[in-house]
C-alpha positions in Angstrom: -7.2 20.5 -2.7 -9.8 20.0 0.0 -11.3 16.5 0.8 -14.6 17.7 -0.7 -13.0 18.9 -3.9 -11.0 15.7 -4.2 -14.2 13.6 -3.8 -16.0 15.7 -6.4 -13.2 15.5 -9.0 -12.8 11.7 -8.4 -16.6 11.1 -8.8 -17.0 13.5 -11.8 -14.1 12.0 -13.7 -15.9 8.7 -13.7 -19.4 9.9 -14.0 -18.6 12.0 -17.1 -16.6 9.2 -18.9 -17.4 9.4 -22.7 -19.7 6.7 -24.0 -17.1 5.3 -26.3 -15.2 4.2 -23.1 -18.1 1.9 -22.4 -17.5 0.3 -25.8 -13.8 0.0 -25.1 -14.7 -1.7 -21.8 -17.0 -4.1 -23.5 -14.0 -5.0 -25.8 -11.9 -5.5 -22.7 -14.3 -8.0 -21.1 -14.7 -9.9 -24.4 -10.9 -10.1 -24.9 -10.4 -11.3 -21.4 -12.7 -14.2 -22.0 -10.5 -15.2 -25.0 -7.3 -15.3 -23.0 -6.1 -18.5 -21.6 -6.2 -18.2 -17.8 -2.9 -20.1 -17.3 -1.1 -17.9 -19.8 -2.6 -14.8 -18.3 -1.2 -15.8 -14.9 2.2 -16.5 -16.4 2.3 -13.2 -18.4 0.7 -11.1 -15.6 -2.1 -9.9 -17.8 -4.8 -7.9 -16.0 -6.5 -5.5 -18.4 -7.5 -2.1 -17.0 -11.3 -1.5 -16.4 -12.6 1.7 -17.9 -13.4 3.6 -14.6 -9.8 3.0 -13.5 -8.4 4.1 -16.9 -10.5 7.2 -16.8 -9.4 8.1 -13.3 -5.7 7.7 -14.4 -6.0 9.8 -17.5 -7.5 12.6 -15.4 -4.2 12.8 -13.4 -2.2 14.2 -16.3 -1.3 17.9 -16.2 0.2 18.0 -19.7 -0.8 21.1 -21.7 1.5 20.7 -24.7 0.3 21.4 -28.2 2.0 18.3 -29.6 1.9 15.2 -27.4 3.6 11.8 -27.9 2.1 9.2 -25.6 3.7 5.8 -24.7 1.4 2.9 -23.7 3.6 -0.1 -22.9 1.7 -3.4 -22.5 -1.3 -1.7 -23.9 -3.7 -4.7 -23.9 -6.8 -3.7 -25.9 -6.0 0.0 -25.5 -8.2 1.0 -22.5 -5.5 3.4 -21.1 -4.8 5.1 -24.5 -8.5 5.5 -25.1 -9.0 7.1 -21.7 -6.1 9.5 -22.4 -7.6 10.4 -25.7 -11.0 11.0 -24.1 -9.4 13.2 -21.5 -7.5 15.4 -24.1 -10.6 15.7 -26.2 -12.7 16.9 -23.3 -10.2 19.6 -22.2 -10.8 23.3 -23.1 -7.2 23.6 -24.3 -6.8 20.6 -26.6 -3.5 19.5 -28.2 -3.0 20.1 -31.9 -1.4 16.7 -32.5 -1.5 13.5 -30.5 0.6 10.5 -31.4 0.4 7.1 -29.5 2.9 4.3 -29.5 1.4 1.2 -28.1 3.3 -2.0 -27.3 1.4 -5.3 -26.9 3.1 -8.8 -27.1 0.0 -11.0 -27.1 -1.3 -11.5 -30.7 -4.8 -12.2 -29.4 -5.1 -8.6 -28.2 -3.5 -6.8 -31.2 -6.7 -6.7 -33.3 -8.7 -5.2 -30.5 -5.9 -2.7 -29.8 -5.9 -1.5 -33.4 -9.7 -1.2 -33.3 -9.6 0.8 -30.1 -7.0 3.2 -31.5 -9.0 3.5 -34.7 -12.0 4.6 -32.5 -9.6 7.1 -30.9 -8.8 8.6 -34.3 -12.5 9.1 -35.0 -12.9 10.8 -31.6 -9.9 13.1 -32.2 -11.2 14.0 -35.7 -14.4 15.2 -34.2 -12.7 17.8 -32.1 -9.9 18.8 -34.5 -6.9 16.9 -33.1 -4.5 15.4 -35.6 -4.2 11.8 -34.4 -1.7 9.1 -35.3 -0.9 5.8 -33.7 1.7 3.0 -34.0 0.9 -0.5 -32.7 4.0 -2.6 -32.1 3.5 -6.3 -31.5 6.8 -6.9 -29.7 8.2 -7.3 -26.2 8.4 -3.8 -24.7 11.3 -4.6 -22.4 13.4 -6.0 -25.3 12.5 -3.1 -27.7 13.1 -0.5 -25.0 16.4 -2.0 -23.9 17.5 -2.2 -27.6 16.7 1.4 -28.3 18.4 2.6 -25.1 21.4 0.4 -25.6 21.9 1.7 -29.1 21.7 5.2 -27.7 19.0 6.2 -30.2 17.4 8.7 -28.0 20.7 10.5 -27.4 20.9 11.3 -31.1 18.2 13.9 -30.7 15.8 12.3 -33.2 12.8 13.2 -31.2 11.9 9.7 -30.1 11.3 10.7 -26.4 7.8 10.7 -25.1 5.9 13.5 -23.4 3.5 11.2 -21.5 3.3 7.6 -20.5 0.3 5.7 -19.1 0.6 2.1 -18.1 -0.7 -0.9 -16.3 2.4 -3.1 -16.5 2.3 -6.9 -16.1 2.9 -8.2 -12.6 5.3 -11.1 -12.6 8.5 -12.1 -10.8 11.6 -12.4 -12.9 14.4 -14.7 -11.9 18.0 -13.5 -11.6 19.1 -15.5 -14.7 16.0 -14.6 -16.8 16.2 -12.9 -20.2 14.3 -9.9 -18.8 16.8 -9.4 -16.0 19.7 -9.6 -18.5 18.1 -7.0 -20.7 17.4 -4.7 -17.9 20.9 -4.9 -16.5 22.3 -3.8 -19.8 20.6 -0.5 -19.3 21.5 -0.2 -15.6 18.2 -1.4 -14.1 18.0 -4.0 -11.3 14.6 -5.4 -10.2 13.0 -8.7 -9.4 9.5 -7.9 -10.8 8.5 -7.3 -14.4 6.2 -4.3 -13.5 9.2 -2.4 -12.1 11.1 -3.2 -15.2 8.3 -1.7 -17.4 8.4 1.4 -15.2 12.1 1.7 -15.4 12.3 1.4 -19.2 9.4 3.9 -19.5 11.2 6.4 -17.3 14.2 6.2 -19.5 12.1 6.8 -22.6 10.4 9.9 -21.2 11.6 13.3 -22.2 12.8 15.7 -19.5 9.7 17.1 -17.9 7.6 14.2 -19.2 4.7 12.8 -17.2 4.0 9.2 -16.2 0.8 7.8 -14.7 0.8 4.2 -13.7 -1.2 1.6 -11.7 1.0 -1.0 -10.0 1.2 -3.2 -7.0 2.2 -1.2 -3.9 5.0 -3.6 -3.1 7.8 -1.4 -4.5 7.2 1.1 -1.7 9.3 -0.9 0.8 11.5 -4.0 1.3 15.0 -4.9 0.2 14.1 -6.4 -3.2 12.8 -3.1 -4.6 15.4 -0.8 -3.0 17.5 -0.5 -6.1 14.4 0.3 -8.2 13.2 2.9 -5.6 16.6 4.6 -5.8 16.4 4.6 -9.6 12.8 5.9 -9.6 13.6 8.7 -7.1 16.7 9.8 -9.0 14.6 10.4 -12.1 11.0 11.2 -11.0 9.2 13.4 -8.6 5.7 12.4 -7.5 2.8 14.7 -8.2 -0.1 12.6 -6.9 -0.4 9.2 -5.2 -3.7 7.3 -4.8 -4.3 4.0 -3.0 -7.4 1.8 -2.8 -8.5 0.9 0.7 -9.9 -2.4 -0.6 -7.5 -4.9 -2.2 -10.2 -6.5 -4.5 -11.7 -3.5 -6.2 -9.3 -2.2 -8.8 -9.4 -5.4 -10.9 -12.6 -6.9 -9.5 -13.6 -8.6 -12.8 -10.4 -10.6 -12.6 -10.7 -11.4 -8.9 -7.3 -10.0 -8.3 -6.4 -9.6 -4.6 -3.6 -7.0 -4.8 -3.2 -3.7 -3.0 -2.6 -1.2 -5.9 -1.3 2.3 -6.1 -1.9 4.8 -8.8 0.7 7.5 -9.1 1.5 10.4 -11.3 5.1 11.6 -11.5 7.2 14.0 -13.6 10.7 13.4 -14.9 12.5 16.1 -13.1 14.9 16.7 -10.2 13.1 19.5 -8.4 10.4 18.4 -6.0 7.0 20.0 -6.2 5.8 22.2 -3.4 3.1 19.7 -2.5 2.1 16.2 -3.4 -1.6 15.1 -3.3 -2.0 11.8 -1.4 -5.5 10.2 -1.5 -7.3 7.0 -0.9 -10.8 5.5 -1.6 -12.5 2.1 -1.6 -12.6 2.2 -5.4 -12.8 4.9 -8.2 -16.6 5.0 -8.0 -16.9 5.7 -4.3 -17.4 9.0 -2.6 -15.3 8.1 0.5 -12.1 9.7 -0.8 -9.7 10.9 1.8 -6.9 13.2 0.7 -4.2 15.5 2.1 -1.3 17.6 0.7 2.2 16.6 1.8 5.7 17.6 0.9 7.8 15.2 -1.2 10.0 14.7 1.9 6.9 13.4 3.8 6.6 10.7 1.1 10.2 9.7 1.2 12.1 10.8 4.4 15.5 12.3 3.5 17.3 10.5 6.3 15.8 7.0 5.4 18.7 4.8 4.2 16.2 2.4 2.6 14.1 5.2 0.9 10.7 3.7 1.9 7.7 5.5 0.4 5.1 6.4 3.0 1.6 6.9 1.8 -0.5 8.6 4.4 -3.8 9.9 3.0 -5.3 11.2 6.2 -4.6 13.0 9.4 -4.8 9.9 11.6 -1.9 8.4 9.6 0.2 11.5 10.3 -0.6 11.1 14.0 0.6 7.5 13.9 3.8 8.5 12.1 4.5 11.2 14.8 3.9 8.7 17.6 6.3 6.1 16.0 8.9 8.8 15.4 8.9 9.8 19.0 9.7 6.3 20.3 13.1 6.1 22.0 15.0 3.2 20.6 16.1 1.2 17.7 17.1 -2.5 17.8 20.7 -1.7 18.5 19.7 0.3 21.6 17.8 -2.7 22.8 20.7 -5.0 22.2 18.6 -7.1 19.8 18.8 -8.3 16.2 16.2 -9.7 13.9 17.0 -12.5 11.4 15.2 -14.8 9.0 14.5 -18.4 10.1 17.3 -20.7 9.0 15.4 -23.7 7.8 14.4 -23.6 4.1 12.3 -26.8 4.1 12.8 -27.8 0.5 16.6 -27.7 1.1 16.3 -29.7 4.3 13.9 -32.4 3.1 16.0 -35.3 4.6 15.9 -33.7 8.0 12.1 -33.0 8.2 10.1 -35.1 10.6 6.3 -35.1 10.7 6.2 -35.7 14.5 8.8 -35.1 17.3 10.7 -38.1 18.5 14.1 -39.3 19.5 17.0 -37.3 18.1 14.8 -34.5 16.9 14.4 -30.8 17.8 11.3 -28.6 17.6 10.7 -27.0 14.1 8.6 -23.9 14.4 6.5 -22.8 11.4 4.1 -19.9 11.1 1.2 -22.3 11.7 2.5 -22.8 15.3 1.9 -19.1 16.1 -1.4 -18.5 17.8 -2.6 -15.6 20.0 0.8 -14.3 20.8 2.3 -17.7 21.8 3.9 -20.7 20.1 1.6 -23.7 20.3 3.7 -26.8 19.4 3.4 -29.5 18.2 0.5 -29.2 15.7 -0.1 -32.8 14.9 -2.2 -33.8 11.9 -1.4 -30.6 10.1 0.3 -30.2 6.7 3.7 -29.0 8.1 6.4 -31.1 9.9 6.9 -30.5 13.6 10.5 -31.5 14.0 13.9 -31.5 12.5 16.3 -34.4 12.8 19.3 -33.6 14.9 22.8 -34.3 13.8 25.8 -32.7 12.1 23.8 -31.5 9.1 21.3 -29.8 11.3 23.8 -27.9 13.5 23.9 -24.6 11.6 20.1 -24.5 11.4 19.5 -24.5 15.1 19.6 -21.9 17.9 19.9 -22.5 21.6 16.7 -22.7 23.7 15.6 -19.3 25.1 12.9 -16.6 24.8 12.6 -15.4 21.2 10.0 -13.2 19.5 8.8 -14.7 16.2 7.1 -12.7 13.4 5.4 -14.2 10.4 7.1 -13.1 7.1 3.8 -13.6 5.3 0.5 -12.8 7.1 -2.6 -14.6 5.9 -5.1 -12.5 3.9 -7.8 -13.1 6.6 -5.6 -11.9 9.5 -6.5 -8.5 10.8 -2.9 -7.4 11.3 0.1 -7.3 8.9 2.6 -7.9 11.7 1.8 -11.1 13.6 4.2 -11.7 16.5 4.4 -14.5 19.2 6.8 -15.5 22.0 8.8 -18.7 21.9 8.8 -19.7 25.6 11.3 -22.5 26.4 9.3 -23.5 29.5 6.4 -24.6 27.2 8.6 -26.8 25.0 11.2 -29.1 26.4 14.3 -28.9 24.2 17.8 -27.5 24.5 17.7 -26.3 20.8 15.1 -25.1 18.4 14.8 -24.5 14.6 12.8 -21.7 13.0 11.5 -22.1 9.5 12.3 -19.6 6.8 8.8 -18.0 6.7 9.5 -16.6 10.2 11.6 -13.7 11.3 13.0 -14.1 14.9 14.3 -11.5 17.3 17.3 -12.6 19.4 20.2 -11.3 21.4 23.5 -12.2 19.8 22.1 -15.5 18.4 20.5 -16.4 21.8 17.3 -15.8 23.6 16.4 -12.6 25.6 14.9 -12.0 29.1 11.2 -13.2 29.2 9.7 -9.9 30.2 11.5 -8.1 27.3 10.3 -10.8 24.9 6.7 -10.5 26.0 6.8 -6.7 25.9 8.3 -6.7 22.4 5.7 -9.1 21.1 2.9 -7.0 22.6 4.3 -3.9 21.0 4.6 -5.6 17.6 1.0 -6.8 17.9 -0.3 -3.4 18.7 -2.6 -1.4 16.4 -0.1 1.4 16.4 2.5 -0.8 14.7 -0.1 -2.2 12.3 -1.3 1.2 11.2 2.3 2.5 10.7 3.3 -0.6 8.8 0.4 -0.1 6.3 1.7 3.3 5.4 4.7 1.9 3.5 3.8 -1.7 2.9 1.1 -2.7 0.5 1.5 -6.5 0.7 1.3 -9.2 3.3 5.1 -9.7 3.4 7.0 -8.5 6.5 10.7 -8.4 5.8 13.5 -8.4 8.4 14.5 -5.0 6.9 11.1 -3.6 7.7 11.4 -4.7 11.3 15.0 -3.3 11.6 13.7 0.0 10.3 11.0 0.4 13.0 11.4 2.6 16.0 10.8 0.8 19.4 10.0 1.8 22.9 12.8 1.9 25.4 13.9 -1.3 27.0 12.4 -0.1 30.3 9.0 0.4 28.7 9.1 -2.9 26.9 10.0 -4.7 30.2 7.2 -2.8 32.0 4.8 -3.8 29.2 6.0 -7.4 29.4 5.4 -7.6 33.2 1.7 -7.0 32.4 1.5 -10.0 30.1 0.5 -13.2 31.7 0.9 -16.8 30.5 -1.6 -16.0 27.7 -1.7 -12.8 25.6 -4.6 -10.3 26.1 -7.0 -9.4 23.3 -6.3 -6.5 20.9 -8.2 -3.9 22.9 -6.2 -4.8 26.1 -2.9 -4.7 24.2 -3.7 -1.3 22.8 -4.8 -0.1 26.3 -1.5 -1.2 27.8 0.4 0.5 25.0 -1.4 3.7 25.7 -0.8 3.4 29.4 2.8 2.4 29.5 4.4 3.2 26.1 2.5 6.3 24.9 1.9 7.9 28.3 2.3 11.6 27.9 2.5 11.6 24.1 -0.2 13.3 22.0 -2.5 10.7 20.5 -4.6 12.9 18.4 
């Protein structure tokens, strides 16, 4: 599909949305006002706007005569309504359409039944036999119960042909009821949305289709690796769409979350091509798209099975440049670890200001313009850690380290924010790094100063930022992500570091040095 065709399809799907979808969206806004904001946050309730629902429904390829649709966490039924509208508008319509919708919140059940009643009227108008079942129960519990009892294996026809979902976004603790239920059916995940996806996958029939809108966070990082492996064992992507703006998909709810919409089929054979696209929002005409192989999305030799979403040619150029770099961390003789000081566990050792019998304690707030500026007096964070036997295992010897924020602030232009810890700037024979920092080191100690400066400059480059955004949709930077990166050779990093003075240059200067020293001779277009 060409860029122009993708733009036209995206725009037309929204522009031609049936009028009854506007009624459904009015119900969504009314229902949202009735929900308690605190409870919504706890339950992860963000109801799907009509334009997004319409766009998602248009991703289905299903041409079966008899369709069973699953809508878990259905809210007021926006996604089911969009699916019905899509099927009713097609030239080849199904003969029967049955929807099973789960919704736990009693406040939404009446609106959900009303929406599905409207869907029945719509289907009657075009000759589709329509039925629906509204289940006011916990989808995870109901799905796990059915799967644990092996009801589907009995061949009673309870598998679904299609599933459309906007699952709740909420972390689930290791000891929580949801985690126990999911473990019983062989699923391990730390977020409820991934649990919804996993149960849905298990309930799909072979060849069944799923279209979902979720946070992009499952694409990388150690917490979602078991889920990624499960997903990729069972599904093959058909299309992936990302929104360039993090505040557009759920603008009414003021949700700042980078979302991805994907369609996938329950099968083991990869499609010839996967359509990857992006836009500011579903109403915009700025869609970028490209066809890739499934192996381009998930590289076969990647031990962590990261999912790379590259909707344009520039992104592919960045990927090639990164792949051509010479070294990994082992080649450089370096390791990256997470800061040892978890402040709420070390409360008795925290000191607001440095003094006798203390060591510097470095937080993300101390990183500024490529350097560590310490102490930061008058701020919210402590600046020192009391020394003594209890602090020993939390400290590292003084030396040159490269620090990277684990969580970049929303207003920061880069996802990867790195700085050099220079022992000449801070008089101390030991130092402590807080847990919201990753730190690069050489066998638990510092590294040569020019290597540290070159490494920090590389990590702060636009090249690394662009590459990182291909597989990470959130502001978290895990040590695993940094271990996975390719790096310039030690010689190139040292040469880069020699060009860095006492203060770091601006972004354009860093990128210029990268092009001159690191990427010299490589194709950049």
